C-alpha positions in Angstrom: 92.1 -147.3 36.7 94.2 -144.2 37.5 92.6 -142.0 40.2 93.1 -138.9 38.1 91.3 -140.4 35.2 88.5 -141.6 37.5 88.2 -138.1 39.0 88.1 -136.5 35.6 85.3 -138.8 34.5 83.2 -138.0 37.6 83.8 -134.2 37.1 82.9 -134.3 33.4 79.7 -136.2 34.1 78.8 -133.9 37.0 79.4 -130.9 34.8 77.3 -132.4 32.0 74.4 -132.8 34.4 75.0 -129.1 35.5 75.5 -130.1 39.1 77.8 -128.3 41.6 79.9 -130.3 43.9 77.6 -129.2 46.7 74.6 -130.5 44.8 76.2 -133.9 44.3 77.2 -133.9 48.0 73.6 -133.4 49.1 72.3 -136.0 46.7 74.8 -138.7 47.7 75.5 -138.0 51.4 79.2 -137.6 50.6 80.9 -134.4 51.7 81.8 -131.8 49.0 85.4 -131.9 50.3 85.5 -135.7 49.5 84.0 -135.1 46.1 86.6 -132.3 45.5 89.5 -134.7 46.4 88.1 -137.5 44.3 87.7 -135.2 41.3 91.3 -134.0 41.7 92.7 -137.5 41.8 93.7 -137.1 45.4 91.0 -139.0 47.2 90.9 -142.8 47.8 87.2 -143.5 47.5 85.7 -146.8 48.7 83.6 -148.9 46.4 80.6 -147.8 48.4 81.4 -144.1 47.8 81.9 -144.7 44.1 78.6 -146.7 44.0 76.7 -143.7 45.5 78.4 -141.2 43.1 77.9 -143.4 40.0 74.2 -144.1 40.9 73.4 -140.3 41.0 75.6 -139.6 37.9 74.2 -142.4 35.8 77.5 -144.2 35.5 78.3 -147.9 35.9 81.0 -149.7 37.8 82.6 -152.6 36.0 85.3 -154.7 37.7 87.3 -157.3 35.8 89.4 -159.8 37.7 92.2 -161.6 35.9 94.7 -164.1 37.1 98.3 -163.4 36.4 101.5 -165.4 36.6 100.0 -168.8 37.0 
């Protein structure tokens, strides 16, 4: 998934829950600067960082692995 789209989804969900970036930072233990960068599509979050964000935001991570060029 494109980082900009991912960031937009996170920001929309945060806004829907009426949370500020600072609120989300406190709830996840992730800095507000990191959240800002992720929401702008400029961050490169680890799976663990996404897991923390998604848990608080009520979102789910789904990974699909597909073999190509066999």
